[in-house]
C-alpha positions as CSV (number, residue, x, y, z in Angstrom):
1,M,-42.6,13.7,-47.7
2,K,-41.9,14.5,-44.1
3,K,-44.4,16.8,-42.4
4,C,-45.1,17.5,-38.8
5,F,-47.6,19.3,-36.6
6,V,-46.5,20.9,-33.3
7,I,-48.0,23.2,-30.7
8,A,-47.5,26.9,-30.9
9,A,-44.2,28.0,-32.4
10,T,-41.4,29.0,-30.0
11,A,-38.4,31.0,-31.1
12,A,-40.2,31.7,-34.4
13,M,-39.0,34.5,-36.6
14,L,-41.8,36.0,-38.8
15,L,-40.9,36.5,-42.5
16,S,-41.7,40.0,-43.6
17,G,-41.3,39.1,-47.3
18,C,-39.7,36.6,-49.6
19,A,-37.1,39.1,-50.8
20,A,-35.6,39.2,-47.3
21,N,-34.7,35.5,-47.5
22,P,-32.0,34.0,-49.7
23,D,-34.2,31.1,-50.8
24,A,-36.9,33.4,-51.9
25,S,-34.9,35.2,-54.6
26,D,-33.9,31.9,-56.2
27,K,-36.9,31.6,-58.5
28,S,-36.1,30.1,-61.9
29,N,-39.1,31.8,-63.4
30,S,-38.9,35.1,-61.6
31,K,-38.8,38.4,-63.3
32,S,-39.0,42.1,-62.6
33,A,-41.8,43.3,-64.9
34,N,-45.0,45.2,-65.5
35,S,-47.5,42.4,-65.7
36,S,-51.2,41.9,-66.1
37,I,-53.5,39.1,-65.1
38,T,-57.1,38.8,-66.4
39,L,-59.4,36.5,-64.3
40,K,-62.9,35.2,-64.9
41,A,-65.2,34.1,-62.1
42,E,-67.5,31.2,-62.7
43,D,-70.3,33.1,-60.9
44,S,-70.4,36.8,-61.9
45,S,-72.3,37.6,-58.7
46,K,-69.2,36.6,-56.7
47,L,-66.6,38.5,-58.7
48,H,-66.2,41.3,-56.1
49,E,-65.6,38.7,-53.3
50,C,-63.1,36.9,-55.5
51,T,-61.4,40.1,-56.3
52,E,-60.9,41.0,-52.6
53,I,-59.4,37.6,-52.0
54,A,-57.1,37.9,-55.0
55,C,-55.9,41.3,-53.7
56,R,-55.1,39.9,-50.3
57,R,-53.1,37.0,-51.8
58,L,-51.2,39.3,-54.2
59,G,-50.4,41.7,-51.3
60,S,-49.2,38.8,-49.1
61,I,-46.9,37.3,-51.8
62,Y,-45.5,40.7,-52.8
63,P,-45.7,43.0,-49.8
64,G,-46.0,46.6,-50.9
65,V,-46.9,45.6,-54.5
66,Q,-48.3,48.3,-56.8
67,Y,-51.3,47.3,-58.9
68,D,-54.5,48.7,-60.5
69,V,-57.8,46.8,-60.8
70,S,-60.2,47.3,-63.7
71,Y,-63.5,45.7,-64.6
72,N,-64.8,44.9,-68.0
73,N,-68.2,46.6,-68.6
74,D,-69.0,44.1,-71.4
75,D,-68.2,41.1,-69.2
76,T,-69.3,41.4,-65.6
77,S,-67.5,38.2,-64.6
78,T,-64.0,39.4,-65.6
79,I,-61.4,41.4,-63.6
80,K,-58.0,42.6,-64.7
81,F,-54.9,43.3,-62.5
82,D,-52.1,45.5,-63.9
83,V,-49.2,44.8,-61.6
84,S,-45.7,46.1,-61.1
85,A,-43.7,43.7,-58.9
86,E,-40.1,42.8,-58.3
87,N,-39.1,39.1,-58.8
88,W,-42.4,38.4,-60.4
89,N,-43.1,34.7,-60.4
90,D,-44.8,33.1,-63.4
91,D,-46.7,30.8,-61.1
92,T,-48.3,33.7,-59.1
93,P,-51.6,33.6,-61.1
94,D,-52.0,29.9,-60.2
95,I,-51.6,30.7,-56.6
96,I,-54.1,33.5,-56.7
97,T,-56.7,31.3,-58.4
98,R,-56.3,28.3,-56.1
99,H,-59.5,27.5,-54.2
100,G,-57.6,27.9,-50.9
101,E,-59.7,25.7,-48.6
102,M,-57.9,24.4,-45.6
103,T,-59.4,21.8,-43.2
104,F,-58.2,20.0,-40.1
105,R,-59.9,16.6,-40.0
106,K,-60.1,13.6,-37.8
107,G,-58.3,10.8,-39.6
108,D,-56.6,10.9,-43.0
109,G,-59.2,8.9,-44.9
110,S,-60.1,9.8,-48.4
111,E,-61.9,8.5,-51.5
112,T,-61.9,9.1,-55.2
113,N,-64.9,10.9,-56.7
114,S,-66.4,10.4,-60.1
115,E,-63.9,12.8,-61.6
116,G,-61.0,10.9,-60.4
117,E,-60.1,13.4,-57.7
118,T,-59.0,12.6,-54.2
119,V,-61.5,13.9,-51.6
120,P,-61.0,13.7,-47.8
121,T,-63.6,11.9,-45.8
122,G,-62.6,12.6,-42.2
123,E,-64.8,14.7,-39.9
124,V,-63.9,18.4,-40.2
125,V,-62.5,20.0,-37.0
126,L,-61.4,23.4,-38.4
127,D,-61.7,25.3,-41.7
128,N,-60.7,28.7,-42.9
129,S,-63.5,30.4,-41.0
130,D,-62.0,29.2,-37.7
131,I,-58.6,30.8,-38.3
132,D,-57.7,34.1,-36.7
133,T,-54.1,34.7,-38.0
134,V,-51.7,32.9,-40.3
135,S,-48.0,33.8,-40.6
136,A,-45.0,32.4,-42.5
137,T,-42.1,31.8,-40.1
138,M,-38.6,30.4,-39.5
139,M,-38.2,28.2,-36.5
140,H,-35.5,26.4,-34.7
141,T,-35.4,22.6,-34.8
142,E,-33.0,20.3,-33.0
143,N,-30.2,20.8,-35.5
144,D,-31.2,23.5,-37.9
145,M,-33.8,26.2,-38.9
146,E,-36.8,25.4,-41.0
147,Y,-39.6,27.3,-42.7
148,A,-43.1,26.8,-41.4
149,V,-46.6,28.3,-41.2
150,V,-48.1,29.3,-37.9
151,I,-51.8,29.1,-37.5
152,T,-53.8,30.7,-34.6
153,A,-57.4,29.8,-34.2
154,N,-60.1,32.3,-33.3
155,N,-62.2,31.7,-30.1
156,A,-64.6,29.3,-31.8
157,G,-61.7,27.5,-33.5
158,K,-59.7,27.3,-30.3
159,D,-62.6,25.4,-28.6
160,K,-63.0,23.0,-31.5
161,L,-59.2,22.3,-31.6
162,A,-59.1,21.7,-27.9
163,E,-62.0,19.3,-28.0
164,A,-60.7,17.4,-31.0
165,T,-57.1,17.1,-29.8
166,G,-58.4,16.1,-26.4
167,E,-60.3,13.3,-28.0
168,L,-57.5,12.2,-30.3
169,A,-54.5,12.5,-27.9
170,G,-52.8,9.2,-27.3
171,T,-54.7,7.4,-30.0
172,S,-53.6,6.2,-33.4
173,T,-56.0,8.5,-35.2
174,P,-54.2,11.5,-36.8
175,L,-55.4,15.0,-37.0
176,A,-54.9,15.5,-40.7
177,I,-54.4,18.9,-42.4
178,W,-55.7,19.2,-46.0
179,F,-55.3,22.1,-48.4
180,D,-57.4,22.0,-51.5
181,N,-57.9,18.2,-51.1
182,E,-54.1,17.7,-50.8
183,L,-52.9,16.0,-47.7
184,I,-50.3,18.4,-46.1
185,S,-49.7,16.4,-42.9
186,A,-51.3,13.7,-40.8
187,P,-49.7,13.5,-37.4
188,T,-50.9,11.8,-34.3
189,V,-51.7,14.0,-31.3
190,S,-49.6,13.6,-28.2
191,A,-51.4,16.1,-26.0
192,Q,-54.5,18.3,-26.0
193,I,-53.9,21.7,-27.6
194,L,-55.5,24.4,-25.5
195,N,-53.9,27.6,-26.8
196,G,-55.4,27.4,-30.4
197,S,-51.9,27.6,-32.0
198,A,-50.3,25.1,-34.3
199,V,-47.5,25.0,-36.8
200,I,-47.3,23.3,-40.3
201,S,-43.7,22.5,-41.1
202,G,-41.6,20.0,-43.0
203,D,-40.7,20.3,-46.7
204,L,-41.4,24.1,-47.0
205,T,-39.2,26.8,-48.5
206,A,-39.4,30.6,-47.8
207,E,-41.5,30.9,-51.0
208,S,-43.8,28.0,-50.4
209,S,-44.4,28.8,-46.8
210,M,-45.5,32.4,-47.7
211,E,-47.6,31.2,-50.5
212,L,-49.4,28.7,-48.3
213,A,-49.9,31.3,-45.5
214,A,-51.3,33.8,-48.1
215,A,-53.7,31.3,-49.5
216,I,-55.0,30.1,-46.1
217,D,-55.1,33.7,-44.6
218,S,-57.1,35.1,-47.5
219,G,-59.9,32.5,-47.2
220,A,-61.3,30.1,-49.8
221,L,-62.6,31.5,-53.1
222,P,-66.4,31.4,-53.3
223,C,-66.3,30.1,-56.8
224,G,-63.9,29.0,-59.5
225,L,-61.5,31.7,-60.8
226,E,-60.0,31.1,-64.3
227,I,-56.9,32.8,-65.8
228,T,-57.9,34.0,-69.2
229,E,-54.7,36.0,-69.9
230,H,-51.3,36.5,-68.2
231,K,-49.0,39.0,-69.7
232,I,-45.4,39.7,-68.7
233,G,-43.8,42.5,-70.8
234,D,-44.1,41.4,-74.4
235,D,-44.9,37.8,-73.5
236,K,-48.4,36.4,-73.2
237,K,-49.7,33.2,-71.8
């Protein structure tokens, strides 16, 4: 899978919503429906924080979406979303409940934990807290246009990125980007990045670039969030 990492996007066109792009409407599992999603937080004390993040992700994936939020008085760890969205994607609940942790790390090393999961081992350079803005984009390449995600670091993150890329520039050690313990890209650094901006690009579509941007921008969930019911029309999952 080809991925690349470049300095701040030039000639980038921000995507205002999936519906504006021809690839975005080509969802084999998409529907126009009144839907509901019931979610359960592993830690009830963090339900409200989880709900805020879920709302941000939902609004990013479906700009202008209409929804109502209701709590269960008998179960303080449960939240229900009643949603009306065009081109509803059956996979949306999975996107909402992803942990959403993004890290930039020195090196692409990893190990397998006791549960058989891949875990990165490189020193963390940036994480979600170091990011100021995230946007899905279209950008020019040499011969074509491609979808990408533009990341701009905040002041603290800019300093960390400059220090790390200054150290790694010209070496064989990559600056790896991980999302939920999945390696997104692991490029080597050709020059120090001083402006705090970077682009994740490669095998992304209009839909996947917006979903990735939404998950990164909303921040990582503070605890696990489980789907207990997903209803679309008369269908239940």
